[in-house]
A tleap script that builds the chain and sets N, CA, C and O, in Angstrom:
source leaprc.protein.ff14SB
mol = sequence {
  NMET TYR LEU LEU ILE VAL ILE LEU ASN GLU
  GLU LYS HIE PHE GLU ASP LEU LEU GLN SER
  TYR VAL GLU VAL GLY ILE ASN ASP ALA THR
  VAL LEU GLU THR GLN SER ILE ASN SER MET
  VAL GLY SER GLN ILE PRO ILE PHE ALA GLY
  LEU LYS TYR LEU THR GLY ASN SER LYS PRO
  TYR SER LYS THR ILE LEU SER VAL ILE SER
  ASP LYS GLU LYS VAL ASP TYR LEU VAL LYS
  ILE LEU ASN ASP THR GLY ILE ASP ILE ASN
  GLU PRO GLY ILE ILE GLU ILE LEU THR ILE
  LYS ILE GLU ASN ILE TYR GLY LYS PRO LYS
  ASP PHE ASP PHE CGLU
}
set mol.1.N position { 10.815 -3.981 -15.472 }
set mol.1.CA position { 9.979 -4.400 -14.475 }
set mol.1.C position { 10.209 -3.598 -13.193 }
set mol.1.O position { 11.280 -3.030 -12.980 }
set mol.2.N position { 9.122 -3.566 -12.298 }
set mol.2.CA position { 9.106 -2.546 -11.291 }
set mol.2.C position { 8.432 -3.169 -9.927 }
set mol.2.O position { 7.416 -3.862 -9.985 }
set mol.3.N position { 9.030 -2.885 -8.822 }
set mol.3.CA position { 8.376 -3.143 -7.612 }
set mol.3.C position { 7.373 -2.177 -7.176 }
set mol.3.O position { 7.752 -1.069 -6.796 }
set mol.4.N position { 6.100 -2.487 -7.191 }
set mol.4.CA position { 5.023 -1.424 -6.845 }
set mol.4.C position { 4.768 -1.791 -5.253 }
set mol.4.O position { 4.479 -2.890 -4.780 }
set mol.5.N position { 4.948 -0.639 -4.631 }
set mol.5.CA position { 4.665 -0.606 -3.042 }
set mol.5.C position { 3.573 0.345 -2.760 }
set mol.5.O position { 3.579 1.530 -3.093 }
set mol.6.N position { 2.720 -0.213 -2.177 }
set mol.6.CA position { 1.515 0.606 -1.765 }
set mol.6.C position { 1.238 0.550 -0.363 }
set mol.6.O position { 0.930 -0.516 0.170 }
set mol.7.N position { 1.335 1.753 0.350 }
set mol.7.CA position { 1.043 1.628 1.922 }
set mol.7.C position { -0.242 2.256 2.161 }
set mol.7.O position { -0.346 3.472 2.000 }
set mol.8.N position { -1.268 1.528 2.543 }
set mol.8.CA position { -2.519 2.140 2.798 }
set mol.8.C position { -2.767 2.225 4.212 }
set mol.8.O position { -2.714 1.219 4.918 }
set mol.9.N position { -3.063 3.492 4.718 }
set mol.9.CA position { -3.053 3.948 6.197 }
set mol.9.C position { -4.533 4.058 6.398 }
set mol.9.O position { -4.885 4.256 7.561 }
set mol.10.N position { -5.480 3.966 5.472 }
set mol.10.CA position { -6.925 3.873 5.872 }
set mol.10.C position { -7.522 2.660 5.278 }
set mol.10.O position { -7.804 2.463 4.096 }
set mol.11.N position { -7.677 1.828 6.362 }
set mol.11.CA position { -8.148 0.526 5.972 }
set mol.11.C position { -9.519 0.404 5.338 }
set mol.11.O position { -9.798 -0.535 4.593 }
set mol.12.N position { -10.402 1.409 5.660 }
set mol.12.CA position { -11.694 1.435 4.999 }
set mol.12.C position { -11.550 1.484 3.468 }
set mol.12.O position { -12.544 1.251 2.779 }
set mol.13.N position { -10.417 1.763 2.924 }
set mol.13.CA position { -10.377 1.729 1.363 }
set mol.13.C position { -9.643 0.528 0.910 }
set mol.13.O position { -9.266 0.419 -0.257 }
set mol.14.N position { -9.434 -0.376 1.810 }
set mol.14.CA position { -8.638 -1.806 1.345 }
set mol.14.C position { -9.505 -2.561 0.243 }
set mol.14.O position { -8.929 -3.020 -0.744 }
set mol.15.N position { -10.788 -2.686 0.385 }
set mol.15.CA position { -11.462 -3.428 -0.607 }
set mol.15.C position { -11.522 -2.846 -2.032 }
set mol.15.O position { -11.488 -3.484 -3.084 }
set mol.16.N position { -11.620 -1.482 -1.864 }
set mol.16.CA position { -11.586 -0.773 -3.105 }
set mol.16.C position { -10.253 -0.912 -3.702 }
set mol.16.O position { -10.168 -1.186 -4.899 }
set mol.17.N position { -9.152 -0.740 -2.947 }
set mol.17.CA position { -7.878 -0.992 -3.576 }
set mol.17.C position { -7.594 -2.298 -4.095 }
set mol.17.O position { -6.936 -2.458 -5.123 }
set mol.18.N position { -8.080 -3.254 -3.400 }
set mol.18.CA position { -7.968 -4.731 -4.203 }
set mol.18.C position { -8.601 -4.867 -5.450 }
set mol.18.O position { -8.103 -5.503 -6.379 }
set mol.19.N position { -9.763 -4.247 -5.504 }
set mol.19.CA position { -10.609 -4.276 -6.794 }
set mol.19.C position { -10.081 -3.487 -7.829 }
set mol.19.O position { -10.313 -3.740 -9.011 }
set mol.20.N position { -9.335 -2.478 -7.431 }
set mol.20.CA position { -8.649 -1.644 -8.339 }
set mol.20.C position { -7.319 -2.442 -8.896 }
set mol.20.O position { -6.960 -2.344 -10.070 }
set mol.21.N position { -6.719 -3.139 -8.043 }
set mol.21.CA position { -5.652 -3.992 -8.468 }
set mol.21.C position { -6.029 -4.892 -9.492 }
set mol.21.O position { -5.312 -5.016 -10.484 }
set mol.22.N position { -7.065 -5.526 -9.361 }
set mol.22.CA position { -7.663 -6.611 -10.331 }
set mol.22.C position { -7.897 -5.798 -11.628 }
set mol.22.O position { -7.408 -6.149 -12.702 }
set mol.23.N position { -8.663 -4.700 -11.478 }
set mol.23.CA position { -9.185 -4.090 -12.720 }
set mol.23.C position { -7.890 -3.571 -13.650 }
set mol.23.O position { -7.997 -3.461 -14.871 }
set mol.24.N position { -6.741 -3.287 -12.978 }
set mol.24.CA position { -5.809 -2.814 -13.633 }
set mol.24.C position { -4.854 -4.218 -14.326 }
set mol.24.O position { -4.127 -4.119 -15.314 }
set mol.25.N position { -5.052 -5.300 -13.642 }
set mol.25.CA position { -4.462 -6.581 -14.078 }
set mol.25.C position { -3.247 -6.809 -13.269 }
set mol.25.O position { -2.271 -7.353 -13.784 }
set mol.26.N position { -3.244 -6.439 -12.067 }
set mol.26.CA position { -2.285 -6.935 -11.166 }
set mol.26.C position { -2.681 -7.923 -10.293 }
set mol.26.O position { -3.265 -7.559 -9.273 }
set mol.27.N position { -2.477 -9.162 -10.489 }
set mol.27.CA position { -3.081 -10.387 -10.003 }
set mol.27.C position { -2.100 -11.026 -8.917 }
set mol.27.O position { -2.435 -11.950 -8.175 }
set mol.28.N position { -0.951 -10.468 -8.920 }
set mol.28.CA position { 0.074 -11.298 -8.030 }
set mol.28.C position { 0.744 -10.283 -7.117 }
set mol.28.O position { 1.699 -9.588 -7.464 }
set mol.29.N position { 0.165 -10.256 -5.922 }
set mol.29.CA position { 0.497 -9.271 -4.841 }
set mol.29.C position { 0.722 -9.907 -3.508 }
set mol.29.O position { 0.126 -10.956 -3.261 }
set mol.30.N position { 1.544 -9.364 -2.603 }
set mol.30.CA position { 1.670 -9.725 -1.324 }
set mol.30.C position { 1.005 -8.764 -0.354 }
set mol.30.O position { 1.312 -7.599 -0.609 }
set mol.31.N position { 0.222 -8.896 0.637 }
set mol.31.CA position { -0.346 -8.124 1.547 }
set mol.31.C position { 0.304 -8.193 2.972 }
set mol.31.O position { 0.239 -9.215 3.655 }
set mol.32.N position { 0.903 -7.104 3.359 }
set mol.32.CA position { 1.514 -7.256 4.748 }
set mol.32.C position { 0.759 -6.296 5.641 }
set mol.32.O position { 0.270 -5.247 5.220 }
set mol.33.N position { 0.682 -6.743 7.007 }
set mol.33.CA position { 0.154 -6.011 7.959 }
set mol.33.C position { 1.271 -5.099 8.515 }
set mol.33.O position { 2.252 -5.676 8.983 }
set mol.34.N position { 1.249 -3.831 8.524 }
set mol.34.CA position { 2.368 -3.097 8.912 }
set mol.34.C position { 2.003 -2.142 9.937 }
set mol.34.O position { 0.830 -1.878 10.199 }
set mol.35.N position { 3.086 -1.579 10.569 }
set mol.35.CA position { 2.921 -0.394 11.608 }
set mol.35.C position { 4.050 0.561 11.321 }
set mol.35.O position { 5.202 0.230 11.039 }
set mol.36.N position { 3.568 1.820 11.432 }
set mol.36.CA position { 4.751 2.940 11.266 }
set mol.36.C position { 5.470 2.992 12.451 }
set mol.36.O position { 4.943 2.658 13.513 }
set mol.37.N position { 6.852 3.455 12.368 }
set mol.37.CA position { 7.760 3.521 13.399 }
set mol.37.C position { 7.187 4.447 14.401 }
set mol.37.O position { 7.336 4.200 15.598 }
set mol.38.N position { 6.511 5.546 13.983 }
set mol.38.CA position { 5.910 6.567 14.912 }
set mol.38.C position { 4.868 6.026 15.769 }
set mol.38.O position { 4.751 6.500 16.899 }
set mol.39.N position { 4.054 5.045 15.357 }
set mol.39.CA position { 3.068 4.514 16.297 }
set mol.39.C position { 3.692 3.400 17.130 }
set mol.39.O position { 3.274 3.131 18.256 }
set mol.40.N position { 4.637 2.803 16.586 }
set mol.40.CA position { 5.386 1.817 17.407 }
set mol.40.C position { 6.151 2.587 18.515 }
set mol.40.O position { 6.043 2.159 19.664 }
set mol.41.N position { 6.794 3.512 18.315 }
set mol.41.CA position { 7.517 4.094 19.290 }
set mol.41.C position { 6.632 4.660 20.506 }
set mol.41.O position { 6.933 4.536 21.693 }
set mol.42.N position { 5.445 5.325 19.987 }
set mol.42.CA position { 4.566 5.887 20.786 }
set mol.42.C position { 3.933 4.833 21.613 }
set mol.42.O position { 3.547 5.185 22.728 }
set mol.43.N position { 3.759 3.586 21.251 }
set mol.43.CA position { 2.958 2.539 22.073 }
set mol.43.C position { 4.016 1.667 22.747 }
set mol.43.O position { 3.665 1.036 23.744 }
set mol.44.N position { 5.238 1.567 22.323 }
set mol.44.CA position { 6.097 0.707 22.977 }
set mol.44.C position { 7.102 1.210 24.000 }
set mol.44.O position { 7.621 0.508 24.868 }
set mol.45.N position { 7.334 2.606 23.785 }
set mol.45.CA position { 8.340 3.260 24.743 }
set mol.45.C position { 7.452 4.298 25.369 }
set mol.45.O position { 6.934 5.203 24.716 }
set mol.46.N position { 7.287 4.116 26.758 }
set mol.46.CA position { 6.365 5.108 27.476 }
set mol.46.C position { 6.766 6.459 27.423 }
set mol.46.O position { 5.847 7.279 27.441 }
set mol.47.N position { 7.890 6.875 27.363 }
set mol.47.CA position { 8.379 8.300 27.487 }
set mol.47.C position { 7.711 9.029 26.072 }
set mol.47.O position { 7.371 10.212 26.067 }
set mol.48.N position { 7.597 8.240 25.027 }
set mol.48.CA position { 7.050 8.876 23.732 }
set mol.48.C position { 5.629 8.663 23.633 }
set mol.48.O position { 5.049 9.196 22.687 }
set mol.49.N position { 4.891 7.883 24.561 }
set mol.49.CA position { 3.449 7.498 24.453 }
set mol.49.C position { 2.570 8.803 24.105 }
set mol.49.O position { 1.581 8.673 23.383 }
set mol.50.N position { 2.886 9.898 24.554 }
set mol.50.CA position { 2.138 11.244 24.381 }
set mol.50.C position { 2.311 11.656 23.121 }
set mol.50.O position { 1.545 12.492 22.642 }
set mol.51.N position { 3.419 11.086 22.354 }
set mol.51.CA position { 3.691 12.025 20.834 }
set mol.51.C position { 2.548 11.408 19.965 }
set mol.51.O position { 2.208 12.100 19.005 }
set mol.52.N position { 1.868 10.159 20.152 }
set mol.52.CA position { 0.813 9.910 19.128 }
set mol.52.C position { -0.256 11.063 19.221 }
set mol.52.O position { -1.081 11.202 18.317 }
set mol.53.N position { -0.240 11.688 20.053 }
set mol.53.CA position { -1.362 12.806 19.912 }
set mol.53.C position { -0.941 14.033 19.113 }
set mol.53.O position { -1.731 14.759 18.509 }
set mol.54.N position { 0.548 14.214 19.175 }
set mol.54.CA position { 1.042 15.274 18.337 }
set mol.54.C position { 1.145 14.938 16.989 }
set mol.54.O position { 1.087 15.812 16.124 }
set mol.55.N position { 1.306 13.654 16.701 }
set mol.55.CA position { 1.298 13.263 14.960 }
set mol.55.C position { -0.056 13.080 14.550 }
set mol.55.O position { -0.299 13.041 13.343 }
set mol.56.N position { -0.992 12.961 15.408 }
set mol.56.CA position { -2.414 12.930 14.877 }
set mol.56.C position { -2.746 11.378 14.271 }
set mol.56.O position { -3.692 11.116 13.528 }
set mol.57.N position { -1.882 10.553 14.700 }
set mol.57.CA position { -2.157 9.276 13.900 }
set mol.57.C position { -2.776 8.361 15.039 }
set mol.57.O position { -2.070 7.915 15.943 }
set mol.58.N position { -4.127 8.110 14.943 }
set mol.58.CA position { -4.911 7.360 15.801 }
set mol.58.C position { -4.886 5.900 15.242 }
set mol.58.O position { -5.187 4.980 16.003 }
set mol.59.N position { -4.597 5.689 14.158 }
set mol.59.CA position { -4.646 4.284 13.481 }
set mol.59.C position { -3.382 3.841 13.326 }
set mol.59.O position { -2.836 4.145 12.265 }
set mol.60.N position { -2.699 3.123 14.206 }
set mol.60.CA position { -1.264 2.713 14.173 }
set mol.60.C position { -0.887 1.646 13.120 }
set mol.60.O position { 0.278 1.488 12.755 }
set mol.61.N position { -1.971 0.888 12.628 }
set mol.61.CA position { -1.607 -0.161 11.582 }
set mol.61.C position { -2.005 0.229 10.235 }
set mol.61.O position { -2.832 1.125 10.065 }
set mol.62.N position { -1.446 -0.414 9.243 }
set mol.62.CA position { -1.621 -0.176 7.815 }
set mol.62.C position { -1.569 -1.499 7.035 }
set mol.62.O position { -1.234 -2.588 7.503 }
set mol.63.N position { -1.921 -1.258 5.872 }
set mol.63.CA position { -1.576 -2.494 4.728 }
set mol.63.C position { -0.475 -2.156 3.887 }
set mol.63.O position { -0.392 -0.985 3.516 }
set mol.64.N position { 0.357 -2.955 3.536 }
set mol.64.CA position { 1.402 -2.741 2.795 }
set mol.64.C position { 1.257 -3.834 1.630 }
set mol.64.O position { 1.254 -5.041 1.872 }
set mol.65.N position { 1.136 -3.292 0.340 }
set mol.65.CA position { 0.996 -4.344 -0.813 }
set mol.65.C position { 2.265 -4.315 -1.725 }
set mol.65.O position { 2.637 -3.245 -2.207 }
set mol.66.N position { 2.833 -5.307 -1.928 }
set mol.66.CA position { 3.942 -5.485 -2.650 }
set mol.66.C position { 3.614 -6.279 -3.904 }
set mol.66.O position { 2.954 -7.316 -3.830 }
set mol.67.N position { 4.105 -5.762 -5.144 }
set mol.67.CA position { 3.644 -6.462 -6.384 }
set mol.67.C position { 4.796 -6.094 -7.460 }
set mol.67.O position { 5.483 -5.076 -7.370 }
set mol.68.N position { 4.901 -6.934 -8.359 }
set mol.68.CA position { 5.879 -6.844 -9.453 }
set mol.68.C position { 4.987 -6.429 -10.667 }
set mol.68.O position { 4.008 -7.112 -10.968 }
set mol.69.N position { 5.330 -5.310 -11.359 }
set mol.69.CA position { 4.606 -4.921 -12.547 }
set mol.69.C position { 5.505 -4.789 -13.652 }
set mol.69.O position { 6.694 -4.535 -13.459 }
set mol.70.N position { 4.981 -4.956 -14.902 }
set mol.70.CA position { 5.842 -4.830 -16.134 }
set mol.70.C position { 6.100 -3.417 -16.574 }
set mol.70.O position { 7.153 -3.134 -17.146 }
set mol.71.N position { 5.135 -2.485 -16.317 }
set mol.71.CA position { 5.464 -1.166 -16.689 }
set mol.71.C position { 4.810 -0.156 -15.768 }
set mol.71.O position { 3.948 -0.488 -14.955 }
set mol.72.N position { 5.240 1.077 -15.919 }
set mol.72.CA position { 4.809 2.069 -14.963 }
set mol.72.C position { 3.386 2.678 -15.366 }
set mol.72.O position { 2.742 3.416 -14.621 }
set mol.73.N position { 2.996 2.292 -16.586 }
set mol.73.CA position { 1.630 2.610 -16.958 }
set mol.73.C position { 0.568 2.128 -16.155 }
set mol.73.O position { -0.500 2.732 -16.058 }
set mol.74.N position { 0.851 0.932 -15.504 }
set mol.74.CA position { -0.049 0.246 -14.567 }
set mol.74.C position { -0.371 1.171 -13.402 }
set mol.74.O position { -1.494 1.340 -12.926 }
set mol.75.N position { 0.750 1.743 -13.009 }
set mol.75.CA position { 0.642 2.638 -11.830 }
set mol.75.C position { -0.244 3.876 -12.119 }
set mol.75.O position { -1.078 4.254 -11.296 }
set mol.76.N position { -0.064 4.444 -13.200 }
set mol.76.CA position { -0.874 5.620 -13.694 }
set mol.76.C position { -2.430 5.232 -13.760 }
set mol.76.O position { -3.286 5.960 -13.259 }
set mol.77.N position { -2.710 4.115 -14.369 }
set mol.77.CA position { -3.928 3.584 -14.202 }
set mol.77.C position { -4.590 3.233 -12.924 }
set mol.77.O position { -5.787 3.424 -12.707 }
set mol.78.N position { -3.686 2.669 -12.024 }
set mol.78.CA position { -4.171 2.458 -10.740 }
set mol.78.C position { -4.572 3.676 -10.127 }
set mol.78.O position { -5.701 3.803 -9.653 }
set mol.79.N position { -3.643 4.662 -10.102 }
set mol.79.CA position { -3.912 5.962 -9.463 }
set mol.79.C position { -5.159 6.649 -10.172 }
set mol.79.O position { -5.877 7.349 -9.457 }
set mol.80.N position { -5.432 6.529 -11.327 }
set mol.80.CA position { -6.827 7.142 -11.933 }
set mol.80.C position { -7.982 6.387 -11.453 }
set mol.80.O position { -9.032 6.974 -11.194 }
set mol.81.N position { -7.841 4.964 -11.300 }
set mol.81.CA position { -8.874 4.122 -10.736 }
set mol.81.C position { -9.203 4.552 -9.284 }
set mol.81.O position { -10.374 4.613 -8.909 }
set mol.82.N position { -8.273 4.818 -8.557 }
set mol.82.CA position { -8.316 5.057 -7.039 }
set mol.82.C position { -8.963 6.490 -6.976 }
set mol.82.O position { -9.883 6.712 -6.189 }
set mol.83.N position { -8.488 7.415 -7.780 }
set mol.83.CA position { -9.342 8.779 -7.673 }
set mol.83.C position { -10.564 8.546 -8.077 }
set mol.83.O position { -11.418 9.187 -7.465 }
set mol.84.N position { -11.005 7.720 -9.050 }
set mol.84.CA position { -12.301 7.568 -9.584 }
set mol.84.C position { -13.099 6.984 -8.459 }
set mol.84.O position { -14.276 7.341 -8.415 }
set mol.85.N position { -12.713 6.224 -7.621 }
set mol.85.CA position { -13.333 5.479 -6.477 }
set mol.85.C position { -13.517 6.265 -5.247 }
set mol.85.O position { -14.190 5.803 -4.326 }
set mol.86.N position { -12.907 7.540 -5.164 }
set mol.86.CA position { -12.993 8.501 -4.109 }
set mol.86.C position { -11.867 8.393 -3.250 }
set mol.86.O position { -11.936 9.012 -2.188 }
set mol.87.N position { -10.736 7.664 -3.517 }
set mol.87.CA position { -9.675 7.574 -2.721 }
set mol.87.C position { -8.703 8.832 -3.128 }
set mol.87.O position { -8.094 8.864 -4.198 }
set mol.88.N position { -8.639 9.847 -2.151 }
set mol.88.CA position { -7.820 10.963 -2.641 }
set mol.88.C position { -6.262 10.658 -2.305 }
set mol.88.O position { -5.805 10.820 -1.173 }
set mol.89.N position { -5.555 10.235 -3.322 }
set mol.89.CA position { -4.063 9.977 -3.047 }
set mol.89.C position { -3.296 11.095 -2.759 }
set mol.89.O position { -2.143 10.890 -2.382 }
set mol.90.N position { -3.795 12.516 -2.882 }
set mol.90.CA position { -3.048 13.577 -2.475 }
set mol.90.C position { -3.221 13.987 -1.072 }
set mol.90.O position { -2.473 14.819 -0.558 }
set mol.91.N position { -4.269 13.377 -0.389 }
set mol.91.CA position { -4.462 13.816 0.940 }
set mol.91.C position { -3.428 12.946 1.830 }
set mol.91.O position { -3.231 11.738 1.704 }
set mol.92.N position { -2.808 13.820 2.756 }
set mol.92.CA position { -1.669 13.235 3.611 }
set mol.92.C position { -2.354 12.008 4.432 }
set mol.92.O position { -3.521 11.998 4.821 }
set mol.93.N position { -1.488 11.076 4.598 }
set mol.93.CA position { -1.950 9.956 5.565 }
set mol.93.C position { -2.867 8.961 5.078 }
set mol.93.O position { -3.319 8.101 5.835 }
set mol.94.N position { -3.170 9.024 3.855 }
set mol.94.CA position { -4.223 7.968 3.291 }
set mol.94.C position { -3.559 6.857 2.658 }
set mol.94.O position { -3.841 5.698 2.962 }
set mol.95.N position { -2.588 7.187 1.690 }
set mol.95.CA position { -1.974 6.162 1.079 }
set mol.95.C position { -0.679 6.720 0.358 }
set mol.95.O position { -0.590 7.871 -0.070 }
set mol.96.N position { 0.253 5.815 0.283 }
set mol.96.CA position { 1.499 6.037 -0.476 }
set mol.96.C position { 1.658 5.147 -1.369 }
set mol.96.O position { 1.353 3.981 -1.119 }
set mol.97.N position { 2.265 5.587 -2.828 }
set mol.97.CA position { 2.491 4.660 -3.784 }
set mol.97.C position { 3.908 4.939 -4.222 }
set mol.97.O position { 4.298 6.073 -4.502 }
set mol.98.N position { 4.724 3.767 -4.273 }
set mol.98.CA position { 6.101 3.914 -4.724 }
set mol.98.C position { 6.376 2.929 -5.902 }
set mol.98.O position { 5.640 1.951 -6.044 }
set mol.99.N position { 7.318 3.140 -6.671 }
set mol.99.CA position { 7.880 2.272 -7.556 }
set mol.99.C position { 9.268 2.104 -7.453 }
set mol.99.O position { 9.979 3.073 -7.186 }
set mol.100.N position { 9.732 0.995 -7.632 }
set mol.100.CA position { 11.333 0.867 -7.701 }
set mol.100.C position { 11.728 -0.058 -8.739 }
set mol.100.O position { 11.176 -1.157 -8.760 }
set mol.101.N position { 12.695 0.257 -9.693 }
set mol.101.CA position { 13.234 -0.412 -10.712 }
set mol.101.C position { 13.744 -1.816 -10.269 }
set mol.101.O position { 14.423 -1.851 -9.242 }
set mol.102.N position { 13.499 -2.940 -10.912 }
set mol.102.CA position { 13.971 -4.183 -10.596 }
set mol.102.C position { 14.966 -4.644 -11.505 }
set mol.102.O position { 14.626 -4.840 -12.672 }
set mol.103.N position { 16.222 -4.863 -11.128 }
set mol.103.CA position { 17.388 -5.470 -11.966 }
set mol.103.C position { 17.225 -6.985 -12.255 }
set mol.103.O position { 17.451 -7.416 -13.386 }
set mol.104.N position { 16.865 -7.734 -11.320 }
set mol.104.CA position { 16.771 -9.239 -11.589 }
set mol.104.C position { 15.606 -9.745 -10.732 }
set mol.104.O position { 15.270 -9.248 -9.658 }
set mol.105.N position { 15.091 -10.683 -11.273 }
set mol.105.CA position { 14.068 -11.573 -10.528 }
set mol.105.C position { 14.466 -13.034 -10.612 }
set mol.105.O position { 14.805 -13.449 -11.720 }
set mol.106.N position { 14.468 -13.850 -9.600 }
set mol.106.CA position { 14.841 -15.217 -9.491 }
set mol.106.C position { 13.572 -15.951 -8.897 }
set mol.106.O position { 13.054 -15.660 -7.819 }
set mol.107.N position { 13.221 -16.771 -9.607 }
set mol.107.CA position { 12.124 -17.765 -9.110 }
set mol.107.C position { 10.779 -17.042 -9.839 }
set mol.107.O position { 10.848 -15.930 -10.361 }
set mol.108.N position { 9.573 -17.836 -9.791 }
set mol.108.CA position { 8.451 -17.437 -10.356 }
set mol.108.C position { 7.257 -17.807 -9.409 }
set mol.108.O position { 7.235 -18.912 -8.869 }
set mol.109.N position { 6.371 -16.982 -9.230 }
set mol.109.CA position { 4.981 -17.080 -8.353 }
set mol.109.C position { 4.353 -18.278 -9.008 }
set mol.109.O position { 4.581 -18.642 -10.162 }
set mol.110.N position { 3.525 -18.859 -8.141 }
set mol.110.CA position { 2.648 -19.955 -8.385 }
set mol.110.C position { 1.576 -19.119 -9.175 }
set mol.110.O position { 1.256 -17.984 -8.821 }
set mol.111.N position { 1.008 -19.797 -10.339 }
set mol.111.CA position { -0.160 -19.258 -10.969 }
set mol.111.C position { -1.302 -19.298 -10.110 }
set mol.111.O position { -1.388 -20.209 -9.287 }
set mol.112.N position { -2.262 -18.351 -10.206 }
set mol.112.CA position { -3.438 -18.315 -9.425 }
set mol.112.C position { -4.557 -17.893 -10.357 }
set mol.112.O position { -4.409 -16.967 -11.156 }
set mol.113.N position { -5.807 -18.666 -10.228 }
set mol.113.CA position { -6.923 -18.500 -11.068 }
set mol.113.C position { -8.030 -17.802 -10.073 }
set mol.113.O position { -8.156 -18.078 -8.880 }
set mol.114.N position { -8.710 -16.963 -10.716 }
set mol.114.CA position { -9.771 -16.140 -9.799 }
set mol.114.C position { -11.094 -16.863 -10.052 }
set mol.114.O position { -12.120 -16.182 -10.035 }
set mol.115.N position { -11.166 -18.095 -10.272 }
set mol.115.CA position { -12.476 -18.889 -10.370 }
set mol.115.C position { -13.177 -19.127 -9.013 }
set mol.115.O position { -14.236 -19.752 -8.966 }
savepdb mol mol.pdb
quit
């Protein structure tokens, strides 16, 4: 089992990303509204406000999606589908995909039906 973490910085790709999840068979995920520390420091601490222009990050918010997957092959399939939909995962600042091996899981999510 693995924890799949996807950080999407370009919200225009959000719907395509969700459709890709369903196509891969990842039906249980948690979506979080997140903000990078660079944009937070730039907007919360006045002395650093000018740094947002140096980092080039005009979009301070992102979506972070957490899900548990059974195998890494699902990640490879997800990456393929994302590339097929025109999301360039190699372009900096668009999307980050991470996997972390899970040792234990306690509890079970509620079943969800897409009807």
